[in-house]
N, C-alpha and C positions, 0 to 999 in steps of 0.2 A: 302539099305533102312534104313531110320532113324525113330525110334519109340521114341516118346517123353514120358517120364514117368511123370505122374502127381505127382508133389511134394507137392501139397497142402494137408494138413490133413483135411479130411472131419469131420465136427462135427456130432456126433451121434445125430440123432433126438430122442428126448425123448418123449415118449407118456405120456399123462397126467396120474397121478396116478389113479388107479381104484377109481372111485367115489363111496364112501359109502353113503348110504342113511342116511341123518342126521335127527334127530328128528325135527318135525315141529309143531309149535303152531299157531293156528288160532283164530281169534276173530269173534264172531257172535252175531247177535241181533235177537230176536224173539218178536212177538207182540201177546199178548192175547187180541184179538179184541172183544169188547162187542157191542151188538146191541139188545136193548129191552130184556136184561137179558140173552141172548144166547151168546155163544162164537164161533168164527169161527175156524173150523178145516179144514185142507187141507190134501188130501190123496196123499202122495209122490209117484212119479214114480221113483222106485229104480232099480238098476241092479239085485238085488237078487230076485225081484218079490214079495217081502213081502208086499209092499204098505202100510207102516205104516201111521198113522195120525200124523200131527204136526201143530204147529202154523206157520203163515207166517213169513218169515225171511230169513236171509242168512248172508254171510260174508261181512266184511267191505272192502271197496276199500282203497287203500293207501291214507292217509291223511284225510279220511272221519271221521266225529265224529259220535258217537253212535246214537244220535237223528236223524241226516240226513240219516244215513244208514237204520234205522228202517223205516222211512217214504218212502224211495226209494224202499226197499225190498217189503213192503206191496203193494205199487203202481204197481211194476213189476209183482208180483205174483197174485194179486187179482183185480187190477184195482181200488181199493178203495182209497179214501183220508181219513185219520183218524186223530184224535187228540190224541196225547200222553198225558196220565194223570199222570202216576207215574211209578216207577220201581217196578215190582212184586218180582224180585229176581235175583240172579246170579246163573250161572250154569257152570259146567265143565264136560267134558266127554273125556275119553280116547278111541278114535276110533280104533286105532291099536297100535301096540307096539311103532311106531314112529310118530303117529299123535295124537295130543291133542287139543281139542277145549275148549274154555271158552267163556262165553257170558252173555248177559243181556236179561231178559224177561221184556218187557214193558207192561203196561196196557194201552189199547187204546180204543177209542170210535169211532164207525162208525155211520153215520146218515142214512145209507141205507144198504140193503143186496144184492145189485146188483153186485155180484162177477163175474169177467171175469178172468177165470183161465189162467195162463201161461202154457207153455208146460212142466214145471217141475212137474205138478200135474195132477192127473186123475179125482179127484172129490173134492167136498167141502160139509160141513154140518155146519149148525148153531145148536149148541148143548147146552143144559143146563149143567152147570159144574157138577152137580150130576150124569149126564149120561156119563161122560168121560170113566167110566169103561167098557162101551159097545163098545168102540173103541180101536183097537190095536194101542196104542200110540208109537211113536218112542222112543226107549230106553232112549236116552239123555233127551227127554222131560219128560218122566215118572220120571226119577231120579231127574230132576230139580223141578218138582211139589212136589215130596216127601220132598225135601230139603226146599222148600218154606213153606210147611205146618209146618215143624219142626222149622222154624226160631223163635227166641225168641221175646217176646213182647217188650223188651227194645229197640230193633232196631226200632220198630214202634214208640215208644215214642220219641226217638231221632229225627227221621225223621219229626214227627209232630212238635217238638220244632223248628227245623230249618225252616220249612215251615212257621210257625207262626211268628218267629222272623225276618226273612229276606224277608217278603212280599214286 
C-alpha cells in the first residue's frame, strides 16, 4: 500500500489581532425650539430608566451639514417643521472613557405646538426657560446650557458684526 505524504507546507491561518475598542468621537445637533415664549423639551427613553429631558436633536449622518441635520432630527423626533434662527452655543460631553460627543445647539422657531413624538421619547413639554430647573435635564444639556450662560459678550458682538456686514 502506497501512502502519499503531503509535501505542501500549509500556511498558518492567522486570526485578526484582538480588536481593541478605539476612542470614538461623534457630532450632534440640538435645537432649542421656541413657540410663544416657551421652549420644547422631550423626555428621553433611555436604557437606565432615568428619562432625562432634552432638546430635540441627534447625530449627523455621513456627509450631512449641521443645518440639514438639525432640521431632519427635529422633524423625525417631533414632526415639527422649524426655522433655524441662530446658534445658541457649542457643547461637548465625555459619555464614557472612549466616547466623546461634540455638537451645536441651534435656536429655532416653531409656528405651532403640534408635537408628534418618535419612539425615542416618552413625553414632551413646552416650558418657560426660567422653569428648566423643575426638569431633570440630560447631563450633557445641563453642562451645555451652563457654558452658554458663561459665554462672553465679545462673541455676541462679533456675531452681530458679521450678520450686519454680510447681509
